[in-house]
ZAMARGU-4260 file (C-alpha; in steps of 0.2 Angstrom, whole numbers, plus 5000, padded with zeros to 4 digits):
<rodrens>
0) 5000/5000/5000 | 5007/5017/4995 | 5003/5035/4997 | 4990/5044/5008 | 4977/5030/5004
5) 4984/5021/5019 | 4981/5035/5031 | 4964/5031/5039 | 4961/5050/5042 | 4962/5053/5023
10) 4949/5039/5020 | 4932/5043/5014 | 4923/5037/5030 | 4929/5034/5048 | 4917/5025/5059
15) 4919/5023/5078 | 4910/5008/5087 | 4908/5006/5105 | 4902/4991/5114 | 4884/4992/5117
20) 4875/4987/5133 | 4858/4979/5129 | 4842/4988/5136 | 4838/4981/5153 | 4825/4967/5152
25) 4816/4965/5169 | 4811/4946/5167 | 4819/4930/5168 | 4831/4923/5155 | 4816/4912/5150
30) 4797/4915/5150 | 4790/4909/5167 | 4771/4906/5171 | 4763/4920/5181 | 4761/4918/5199
35) 4742/4916/5197 | 4745/4899/5190 | 4753/4893/5205 | 4740/4898/5217 | 4725/4886/5221
40) 4713/4887/5208 | 4724/4900/5198 | 4724/4890/5182 | 4705/4889/5182 | 4704/4908/5184
45) 4716/4910/5170 | 4706/4899/5159 | 4691/4911/5161 | 4702/4925/5155 | 4704/4915/5138
50) 4685/4915/5135 | 4679/4927/5122 | 4668/4929/5106 | 4669/4913/5096 | 4675/4917/5078
55) 4665/4907/5065 | 4678/4906/5051 | 4696/4909/5046 | 4698/4924/5035 | 4713/4918/5025
60) 4728/4906/5024 | 4744/4915/5020 | 4758/4907/5010 | 4771/4899/5021 | 4789/4906/5021
65) 4795/4888/5021 | 4787/4871/5023 | 4796/4857/5033 | 4806/4842/5028 | 4797/4830/5016
70) 4808/4815/5022 | 4803/4818/5040 | 4785/4820/5033 | 4785/4803/5026 | 4792/4797/5043
75) 4778/4805/5053 | 4765/4796/5041 | 4773/4779/5045 | 4773/4783/5063 | 4792/4783/5064
80) 4798/4801/5066 | 4816/4804/5064 | 4824/4804/5081 | 4814/4792/5091 | 4822/4788/5108
85) 4836/4775/5108 | 4829/4758/5115 | 4811/4764/5113 | 4798/4757/5101 | 4801/4772/5090
90) 4783/4771/5084 | 4769/4784/5086 | 4751/4779/5089 | 4744/4784/5073 | 4727/4788/5081
95) 4734/4798/5095 | 4753/4802/5095 | 4752/4810/5112 | 4750/4793/5120 | 4767/4789/5115
100) 4776/4804/5120 | 4787/4795/5133 | 4794/4784/5118 | 4801/4800/5109 | 4817/4809/5111
105) 4815/4827/5118 | 4818/4834/5100 | 4804/4824/5092 | 4792/4828/5107 | 4795/4846/5105
110) 4792/4845/5086 | 4775/4836/5090 | 4769/4850/5102 | 4775/4864/5090 | 4766/4855/5075
115) 4782/4855/5065 | 4775/4838/5059 | 4761/4847/5051 | 4773/4857/5041 | 4783/4842/5037
120) 4768/4833/5030 | 4763/4848/5020 | 4779/4848/5011 | 4775/4831/5003 | 4769/4832/4985
125) 4754/4821/4990 | 4750/4830/5006 | 4731/4830/5003 | 4731/4811/5005 | 4736/4813/5023
130) 4721/4824/5028 | 4712/4809/5037 | 4727/4806/5048 | 4730/4825/5051 | 4712/4827/5056
135) 4714/4812/5069 | 4729/4820/5076 | 4721/4837/5077 | 4706/4830/5086 | 4717/4820/5098
140) 4727/4836/5102 | 4711/4847/5104 | 4703/4834/5116 | 4718/4836/5127 | 4724/4854/5125
145) 4712/4863/5114 | 4704/4875/5127 | 4719/4875/5138 | 4736/4865/5139 | 4744/4872/5154
150) 4762/4880/5155 | 4769/4865/5145 | 4758/4862/5129 | 4754/4881/5129 | 4772/4888/5132
155) 4771/4904/5122 | 4785/4899/5109 | 4777/4882/5106 | 4760/4891/5105 | 4766/4903/5092
160) 4774/4890/5081 | 4758/4880/5082 | 4747/4894/5077 | 4758/4899/5063 | 4757/4881/5057
165) 4738/4880/5058 | 4736/4897/5049 | 4748/4892/5034 | 4741/4874/5033 | 4723/4878/5035
170) 4718/4870/5019 | 4724/4853/5026 | 4717/4855/5044 | 4700/4864/5039 | 4694/4854/5024
175) 4684/4842/5035 | 4665/4840/5033 | 4664/4838/5052 | 4658/4856/5057 | 4660/4853/5076
180) 4678/4849/5073 | 4681/4864/5062 | 4673/4875/5075 | 4684/4868/5089 | 4699/4871/5078
185) 4695/4890/5076 | 4689/4892/5094 | 4706/4885/5100 | 4715/4897/5088 | 4706/4911/5096
190) 4710/4905/5114 | 4728/4903/5110 | 4729/4920/5103 | 4721/4927/5119 | 4734/4918/5129
195) 4748/4926/5119 | 4740/4943/5121 | 4739/4940/5140 | 4758/4935/5141 | 4765/4947/5128
200) 4772/4960/5140 | 4780/4946/5150 | 4788/4938/5134 | 4795/4955/5129 | 4802/4958/5146
205) 4811/4941/5147 | 4829/4940/5142 | 4826/4927/5128 | 4832/4928/5110 | 4824/4941/5099
210) 4819/4929/5085 | 4809/4919/5098 | 4800/4935/5104 | 4797/4939/5086 | 4789/4922/5083
215) 4776/4926/5097 | 4773/4944/5090 | 4770/4938/5073 | 4759/4924/5078 | 4748/4936/5087
220) 4748/4948/5073 | 4743/4934/5061 | 4728/4930/5073 | 4723/4948/5073 | 4722/4948/5054
225) 4715/4931/5051 | 4702/4929/5064 | 4686/4939/5066 | 4686/4951/5082 | 4705/4951/5082
230) 4708/4970/5080 | 4715/4971/5098 | 4728/4957/5094 | 4733/4966/5078 | 4736/4982/5087
235) 4746/4975/5101 | 4756/4964/5089 | 4761/4979/5079 | 4765/4990/5094 | 4776/4976/5101
240) 4784/4973/5084 | 4790/4991/5084 | 4797/4990/5101 | 4805/4973/5097 | 4813/4979/5081
245) 4820/4995/5089 | 4829/4984/5102 | 4835/4971/5091 | 4841/4981/5076 | 4852/4996/5072
250) 4848/5011/5062 | 4852/5001/5046 | 4840/4986/5051 | 4855/4975/5054 | 4854/4964/5070
255) 4863/4971/5085 | 4869/4953/5088 | 4878/4955/5072 | 4873/4937/5068 | 4867/4932/5051
260) 4857/4918/5058 | 4847/4930/5068 | 4844/4940/5052 | 4838/4925/5043 | 4826/4920/5057
265) 4819/4938/5058 | 4816/4939/5039 | 4807/4922/5040 | 4795/4929/5054 | 4792/4946/5046
270) 4790/4939/5028 | 4776/4928/5035 | 4768/4943/5043 | 4769/4952/5027 | 4762/4938/5017
275) 4747/4938/5030 | 4744/4957/5026 | 4744/4952/5007 | 4733/4938/5010 | 4720/4949/5017
280) 4722/4962/5003 | 4729/4975/5014 | 4745/4986/5011 | 4760/4979/5020 | 4766/4992/5033
285) 4780/5002/5027 | 4791/4999/5042 | 4789/4981/5039 | 4795/4982/5021 | 4810/4993/5025
290) 4815/4981/5039 | 4814/4966/5027 | 4825/4976/5015 | 4838/4981/5028 | 4839/4963/5035
295) 4841/4956/5017 | 4854/4968/5013 | 4864/4963/5029 | 4863/4944/5024 | 4868/4948/5006
300) 4883/4957/5012 | 4889/4941/5021 | 4885/4929/5007 | 4899/4921/4997 | 4897/4918/4978
305) 4893/4899/4982 | 4877/4905/4991 | 4882/4902/5008 | 4887/4914/5022 | 4904/4919/5029
310) 4909/4912/5046 | 4906/4927/5056 | 4899/4927/5073 | 4893/4909/5072 | 4886/4910/5055
315) 4891/4900/5040 | 4882/4883/5043 | 4866/4888/5034 | 4863/4879/5018 | 4864/4889/5002
320) 4846/4884/4998 | 4840/4890/5015 | 4848/4907/5013 | 4840/4908/4995 | 4823/4903/5001
325) 4823/4916/5015 | 4829/4930/5003 | 4815/4925/4991 | 4803/4927/5005 | 4809/4944/5008
330) 4807/4948/4990 | 4825/4953/4989 | 4838/4951/4976 | 4847/4934/4977 | 4863/4941/4970
335) 4877/4944/4982 | 4881/4962/4986 | 4896/4970/4977 | 4904/4983/4989 | 4894/4987/5004
340) 4895/4991/5023 | 4882/4987/5035 | 4881/4981/5053 | 4900/4983/5056 | 4905/4972/5041
345) 4913/4978/5025 | 4912/4969/5009 | 4924/4972/4994 | 4921/4964/4977 | 4934/4966/4963
350) 4930/4954/4948 | 4932/4937/4954 | 4939/4942/4971 | 4929/4944/4987 | 4934/4951/5004
355) 4923/4952/5019 | 4930/4960/5035 | 4923/4961/5052 | 4926/4980/5057 | 4912/4981/5070
360) 4910/4980/5089 | 4907/4964/5098 | 4889/4959/5101 | 4880/4966/5116 | 4885/4961/5133
365) 4877/4945/5139 | 4876/4937/5122 | 4882/4919/5125 | 4885/4915/5107 | 4896/4930/5103
370) 4913/4928/5095 | 4929/4937/5100 | 4934/4941/5082 | 4939/4959/5079 | 4946/4963/5062
375) 4943/4945/5056 | 4943/4942/5037 | 4937/4930/5024 | 4943/4930/5006 | 4937/4920/4991
380) 4941/4918/4972 | 4924/4916/4964 | 4915/4902/4972 | 4931/4895/4980 | 4934/4901/4997
385) 4953/4903/5002 | 4954/4912/5019 | 4941/4908/5031 | 4936/4908/5049 | 4933/4891/5058
390) 4915/4893/5061 | 4904/4889/5076 | 4913/4872/5080 | 4900/4868/5092 | 4904/4849/5090
395) 4921/4853/5097 | 4914/4862/5113 | 4904/4878/5117 | 4918/4891/5116 | 4932/4885/5104
400) 4924/4893/5089 | 4922/4909/5098 | 4940/4912/5102 | 4951/4925/5093 | 4963/4911/5087
405) 4948/4903/5078 | 4947/4918/5066 | 4959/4925/5053 | 4965/4939/5063 | 4980/4944/5075
410) 4982/4937/5092 | 4993/4944/5106 | 5001/4932/5119 | 4989/4918/5114 | 4975/4927/5123
415) 4958/4932/5117 | 4954/4950/5112 | 4942/4949/5127 | 4937/4935/5139 | 4926/4922/5131
420) 4913/4916/5144 | 4898/4905/5143 | 4886/4920/5145 | 4895/4931/5133 | 4911/4941/5131
425) 4920/4948/5146 | 4928/4965/5147 | 4942/4971/5137 | 4936/4974/5119 | 4926/4990/5121
430) 4930/5001/5105 | 4933/4997/5087 | 4936/5011/5074 | 4934/5007/5056 | 4939/5016/5040
435) 4936/5014/5022 | 4942/5023/5006 | 4945/5022/4988 | 4960/5027/4978 | 4968/5024/4961
440) 4975/5007/4965 | 4959/5000/4973 | 4948/5000/4989 | 4955/5002/5006 | 4946/4995/5022
445) 4953/4993/5039 | 4951/4997/5058 | 4959/4996/5075 | 4953/4989/5092 | 4957/4991/5110
450) 4955/4972/5115 | 4974/4971/5120 | 4976/4989/5128 | 4973/4985/5146 | 4983/4969/5147
455) 4997/4973/5135 | 4996/4992/5131 | 4994/4988/5113 | 4981/4992/5100 | 4979/4981/5084
460) 4977/4990/5068 | 4973/4981/5051 | 4974/4989/5034 | 4968/4980/5018 | 4969/4986/5000
465) 4960/4976/4986 | 4966/4981/4969 | 4954/4985/4956 | 4957/4970/4945 | 4955/4958/4961
470) 4972/4950/4958 | 4981/4957/4974 | 4976/4959/4992 | 4988/4970/5002 | 4988/4969/5021
475) 4996/4977/5035 | 4994/4971/5053 | 5001/4983/5066 | 5003/4983/5085 | 5003/5001/5092
480) 5007/5008/5109 | 4990/5012/5118 | 4985/5018/5135 | 4994/5021/5151 | 5002/5004/5150
485) 5011/5008/5134 | 5021/5022/5144 | 5028/5008/5155 | 5034/4999/5139 | 5023/4984/5143
490) 5021/4980/5124 | 5038/4974/5121 | 5043/4956/5122 | 5025/4949/5120 | 5022/4935/5107
495) 5010/4938/5093 | 5002/4927/5079 | 4993/4932/5063 | 4982/4918/5058 | 4975/4915/5040
500) 4964/4899/5041 | 4962/4890/5024 | 4947/4882/5017 | 4949/4863/5017 | 4949/4862/4998
505) 4965/4873/4997 | 4982/4865/4995 | 4996/4875/5004 | 5015/4873/5002 | 5029/4883/5009
510) 5042/4890/4997 | 5061/4890/4999 | 5067/4904/5010 | 5051/4903/5021 | 5045/4920/5015
515) 5029/4914/5005 | 5016/4901/5004 | 5009/4894/4988 | 4990/4891/4989 | 4981/4881/4975
520) 4962/4880/4973 | 4954/4864/4966 | 4952/4872/4949 | 4971/4874/4949 | 4972/4893/4951
525) 4987/4898/4961 | 4989/4912/4974 | 5004/4917/4984 | 5004/4923/5002 | 5020/4933/5005
530) 5028/4943/5018 | 5033/4960/5011 | 5040/4970/5026 | 5043/4970/5044 | 5047/4982/5058
535) 5048/4982/5077 | 5048/4962/5078 | 5059/4948/5082 | 5060/4930/5079 | 5048/4931/5064
540) 5042/4914/5057 | 5030/4910/5043 | 5024/4892/5043 | 5009/4881/5040 | 5000/4873/5054
545) 4984/4862/5056 | 4967/4869/5059 | 4949/4864/5058 | 4934/4870/5048 | 4916/4868/5052
550) 4906/4863/5036 | 4888/4863/5040 | 4891/4855/5057 | 4904/4843/5051 | 4922/4846/5057
555) 4935/4845/5043 | 4953/4845/5046 | 4962/4859/5036 | 4978/4870/5037 | 4982/4888/5042
560) 4996/4900/5037 | 5003/4908/5053 | 5015/4923/5055 | 5023/4922/5072 | 5035/4933/5081
565) 5039/4944/5096 | 5037/4962/5098 | 5054/4971/5099 | 5045/4988/5103 | 5029/4996/5097
570) 5025/5000/5084 | 5026/4983/5076 | 5021/4982/5058 | 5019/4967/5047 | 5015/4969/5029
575) 5009/4955/5018 | 5001/4951/5001 | 4990/4938/4994 | 4992/4939/4975 | 4985/4928/4961
580) 4999/4920/4950 | 4996/4920/4931 | 4995/4904/4921
</rodrens>
């Protein structure tokens, strides 16, 4: 990198991020039943509050954002759902599956209560043939729980999922000639909606994930649109949705969690509500449409050319078809973005080359899935990823994939940029400054963070320049003196490592002299990682080490390029390039 384009203060845009404390939520970490229910006769009194006008019909059935799994659907019809408990009979009672709940794994039992089985069966090409079985199962559930199911069967999140399944699959469950049964279904819909309305404030106050809260709000809004006498539910749902989105999203409609999975979940919920407005022939609220557009833009920014998401903040294991389905539901373009910045991420696209960099703050305090990954990057050549982050790595433990070393960034003293805890990230990483600009050579992005300031008196700064033809990525990683600890010289002597994790399909070989590494894609294209300059460091070594990669939940062995050394004295600067070789 040359000239003033490297100077962040000469860049077009400088953004300073500070770690955000989430708004206080008064409730427990999960929804809890009201005290009334635990008093003698309390549940009986609560049931009376669920009485109301009996709607006689359903006003529509919106298009589902996504149906279930037809393979599982066939299993449900055979009475052998996927995931039956080991050692159990593994069969459902095809007349009343709730009789066999004890034979099922917890996952299948939950799917039964949430009526995910209905979505799975609806995904079958001949789903209409299953209507007699669906009606038997519906009648069995209604006999047990139709008017009230207690805090178990009527847990708000299960109730919301069940209502959404009933609304979107209404042609399957309401095609019966049994008028008493149809009336019981619609009456139960209304009672469950009243239950969600009664519990709405408690749900919004509870410290549960925002997408789960959105599911409840959307189910209530759908009930308000699709059931007669539901105007109060509709108003309450839209008011709650405004409150929820203000807390969950930033000004650009990117999730404050900075997690693409949360964006996908919110898109699916909001798109279903938008479909419900359209089903009723009503105009979709502008706030709803603009939020969908913003969330879709955030997802597209993190999407690689192969259709999958980059491994940032736990994302990346979503199937490309799933991402495409959700984007279609949002009525958004399916093409990945070109150059964009949103939610703390920057994306640069130059011909075949793609660079995605995390230049944002860590997720809010208390987020147990947050990754300590400041300034991490991913790089791809067309559909082939070259430099990656490891991904969630949940199969290897709850915290390994969240560490700084699990990302393609710099680590000091083999320490995380901030403490990685089960309940979120600890103190340390509080401020990230990002900069971006454009010059004759190409596009510049970069930033610096204070994660190593308190412990080491150092600030990590990363500058990246992608040339206009996409054949060269120039980088500089620097450790600069910062804070009062720097005045005491605490930065000198500490070890550092700059890690570049490789996709499992990339072959890597060191060259003679140890100053570069050749990288080969499956198609035969060659890239060379090379050290270009160094100052303020001792004992520098460039080598290849083993690593892991999470590919849709499967851990695959791979390799990483590592630049290691010790700080002689700040500032330490390491310049490197990743260049495509001709031929």
